[in-house]
C-alpha positions in Angstrom: 0.0 0.0 0.0 1.2 3.5 -0.7 0.5 6.5 1.5 0.7 9.7 -0.6 1.0 12.6 1.8 3.1 15.5 2.9 6.3 14.9 5.0 4.5 15.7 8.2 2.0 14.0 10.6 -1.1 16.0 9.7 -4.1 14.1 8.6 -1.9 11.3 7.4 -0.9 10.2 10.9 -4.2 8.4 11.6 -3.7 6.3 8.5 -0.1 5.5 9.6 -1.3 4.5 13.1 -3.9 2.1 11.6 -1.4 0.6 9.2 1.3 0.2 11.8 -1.0 -1.3 14.4 -2.5 -3.8 11.9 0.7 -4.8 10.2 -0.2 -3.3 6.8 3.0 -2.8 4.8 3.2 0.6 3.2 5.5 3.0 1.6 5.2 6.8 1.7 5.4 9.2 -1.3 5.9 12.9 -0.6 3.3 14.9 -2.5 4.5 18.3 -1.4 5.7 19.3 -4.8 2.9 20.1 -7.2 0.3 18.5 -4.9 -2.6 20.4 -6.3 -2.0 19.3 -9.9 -0.4 15.9 -9.6 -2.1 14.3 -6.6 -5.9 14.0 -6.4 -7.4 12.1 -3.5 -9.4 9.1 -4.5 -10.7 8.1 -1.1 -10.1 9.1 2.4 -7.2 7.3 4.2 -9.4 6.0 7.0 -12.3 4.8 4.9 -9.9 3.1 2.5 -8.1 1.4 5.3 -11.3 0.1 6.8 -11.7 -2.0 3.7 -8.5 -3.8 4.6 -8.6 -3.9 8.4 -12.2 -4.4 9.5 -12.3 -1.5 11.9 -15.8 -0.3 11.5 -17.6 -2.3 14.2 -19.6 -5.5 14.2 -23.1 -4.0 13.8 -24.9 -0.9 12.6 -25.0 0.6 16.2 -21.2 0.3 16.5 -20.6 1.7 13.1 -22.9 4.7 14.0 -21.0 5.2 17.2 -17.7 5.2 15.4 -18.9 7.6 12.8 -20.2 10.0 15.5 -16.9 10.1 17.2 -14.9 10.3 14.0 -17.0 13.2 12.6 -16.7 15.0 15.9 -12.9 14.5 15.8 -12.8 16.0 12.4 -14.8 19.0 13.7 -12.2 19.4 16.4 -9.3 18.9 14.0 -10.7 21.6 11.7 -10.7 24.1 14.5 -7.1 23.1 15.3 -6.0 23.4 11.7 -7.6 26.9 11.5 -5.7 27.9 14.6 -2.4 26.6 13.4 -2.5 28.0 9.9 -4.6 31.1 10.3 -4.7 32.5 13.8 -1.9 31.0 15.9 -0.5 34.0 17.6 -3.8 35.8 18.2 -6.0 32.8 18.9 -3.9 30.2 20.7 -4.8 31.3 24.3 -8.5 31.5 23.5 -8.5 28.2 21.7 -6.9 26.4 24.6 -9.4 28.0 27.0 -12.2 26.4 24.9 -10.8 22.9 25.0 -12.5 21.7 28.2 -15.9 22.2 26.6 -14.8 20.3 23.5 -13.1 17.5 25.4 -16.1 17.2 27.8 -18.2 15.9 24.9 -15.7 13.1 24.2 -15.2 12.4 27.9 -19.0 11.9 28.4 -19.3 9.8 25.2 -16.5 7.3 26.0 -16.6 7.1 29.8 -18.7 4.0 29.8 -16.8 2.1 27.1 -13.3 0.9 28.0 -10.7 0.8 26.8 -11.9 1.9 23.3 -14.8 3.7 21.8 -16.6 0.4 21.1 -15.4 -1.3 24.3 -12.8 -4.1 23.8 -12.6 -3.8 20.0 -10.6 -1.0 18.5 -12.1 0.9 15.6 -10.9 3.4 13.1 -12.3 6.3 15.1 -10.0 5.3 18.1 -7.0 6.1 15.9 -8.5 9.5 14.8 -9.4 10.4 18.4 -5.9 9.4 19.7 -4.2 11.4 17.0 -6.2 14.6 17.7 -5.6 14.2 21.4 -1.9 13.8 20.7 -1.6 17.0 18.7 -3.6 18.9 21.4 -1.2 17.5 24.1 1.6 19.0 22.1 -0.2 22.3 21.9 -1.3 22.3 25.5 0.4 19.6 27.6 -2.1 19.8 30.5 -5.2 19.8 28.3 -6.4 16.4 29.4 -6.2 17.2 33.1 -9.5 16.4 34.7 -10.6 14.1 31.9 -9.9 10.6 33.3 -11.7 8.7 30.6 -9.8 10.5 27.8 -6.5 10.0 29.7 -7.2 6.3 30.0 -8.2 6.1 26.4 -5.1 7.9 25.2 -2.9 5.6 27.3 -4.7 2.5 26.0 -4.2 3.3 22.4 -0.7 4.7 22.9 0.4 1.6 24.7 -0.6 -0.8 22.0 2.7 -2.5 21.3 3.1 -1.7 17.6 1.9 1.9 18.1 4.2 2.4 21.0 7.2 1.0 19.0 6.3 3.2 16.0 6.0 6.4 18.1 9.4 5.7 19.7 11.2 5.7 16.4 13.5 8.7 15.6 11.7 9.3 12.3 8.4 9.8 14.0 9.8 11.9 16.8 11.5 14.1 14.2 8.4 14.4 11.9 6.7 17.8 12.2 3.0 17.9 13.2 2.1 20.7 10.8 3.6 22.2 7.7 4.4 25.6 9.2 6.2 24.2 12.3 3.6 25.7 14.7 2.3 23.2 17.2 
């Protein structure tokens, strides 16, 4: 499998986490040069990977729950991207102040399902939520204080052996989160 993305974590990190955790062999192609003319997305990373890894849940109720979380993660990620690329200096403090309300939603939604969004079975939305929590912990290291369910969730996903090993590599540690080095 080939991951065509920029040489940074960004939205591609969720796909990397899924592939690493499920033993999907992949190569990466840097699309930073001429990306608007040469590279056209065919399908989202996460939806495409679900075809290969069975991460959507075992029934319609689980699929719906995963979709709700993933869509909410994308809403949070969009706000983060707007901050990072458009309003970092002027908006960072206010953005961080607003995180408890946003994280409260996720906390309440997952507090009764442990260790993952669907309980014992990991789904694609777990990787998306983990990634968005990770980038927020870089932005504001204490942002999960007071959110015990999110802390436990973050620890559960981050301690999966393949994910832990991947995240400990020098290449991952050196990879920027965003294209403008703001994080």
